C-alpha positions in Angstrom: 0.0 0.0 0.0 2.8 2.4 0.7 4.2 4.0 -2.4 7.8 4.5 -1.1 10.0 5.5 1.7 11.9 8.7 1.4 14.1 10.2 4.2 12.4 7.9 6.8 9.0 9.1 5.7 6.4 6.9 4.2 5.2 8.5 1.0 1.6 8.0 -0.1 0.9 9.4 -3.5 -2.8 10.0 -4.1 -2.4 12.2 -7.1 -5.3 12.1 -9.5 -7.8 11.1 -6.8 -10.5 13.2 -5.2 -12.2 13.2 -1.8 -12.7 10.7 -0.1 -10.1 8.5 -1.8 -6.9 10.1 -0.3 -8.2 9.7 3.3 -9.5 6.2 2.6 -6.0 5.2 1.2 -4.4 6.7 4.4 -6.8 4.7 6.6 -5.9 1.5 4.8 -2.2 2.4 5.1 -2.6 3.0 8.9 -3.1 -0.8 9.3 0.6 -1.3 8.3 2.2 1.6 10.3 4.3 1.6 13.4 3.7 4.1 16.1 5.5 7.3 15.4 5.7 6.9 11.6 5.8 10.0 9.5 3.6 10.1 6.5 4.0 12.4 3.5 0.9 12.5 1.4 1.1 13.9 -2.2 -2.3 15.0 -3.5 -3.9 16.9 -6.3 -7.3 17.4 -4.7 -7.5 21.0 -3.4 -9.7 19.8 -0.4 -7.0 17.3 0.7 -5.4 19.6 3.3 -8.7 20.3 5.0 -9.6 16.6 4.8 -6.3 15.4 6.4 -6.5 18.1 9.1 -9.9 16.6 10.0 -8.7 13.1 9.7 -5.7 13.7 11.9 -7.8 15.5 14.5 -10.4 12.8 14.5 -7.9 10.0 14.8 -5.5 11.6 17.3 -2.6 11.9 14.8 -0.3 15.0 14.7 -0.9 17.2 11.6 2.6 18.4 11.0 2.4 20.7 7.9 1.0 21.2 4.4 2.4 23.1 1.5 2.1 23.3 -2.3 5.0 21.9 -4.5 4.9 21.7 -8.3 1.1 22.1 -8.4 0.6 19.4 -5.8 -0.4 19.5 -2.2 2.1 18.0 0.2 0.7 17.0 3.7 2.8 15.5 6.4 1.4 13.9 9.6 2.6 11.7 12.5 0.9 8.4 13.1 0.0 7.5 16.6 -1.7 4.2 17.7 -4.4 4.7 20.2 
């Protein structure tokens, strides 16, 4: 499920998908993650940042940052097991 690992971050590329698919892919990925993992999501959906802020808040994860890079939205968060 994970696309790659880069600089000790798990990269989840959801480019070309729209809400709710990016968050659904992240939820599926969560089944494989270790506590403290850092996830970098690459998205093209302009609503992805708001969706991941809500997802992290609801799930108890740490939303670290979001920014635009090369016409894509980059979202980073820290996974925490409950």
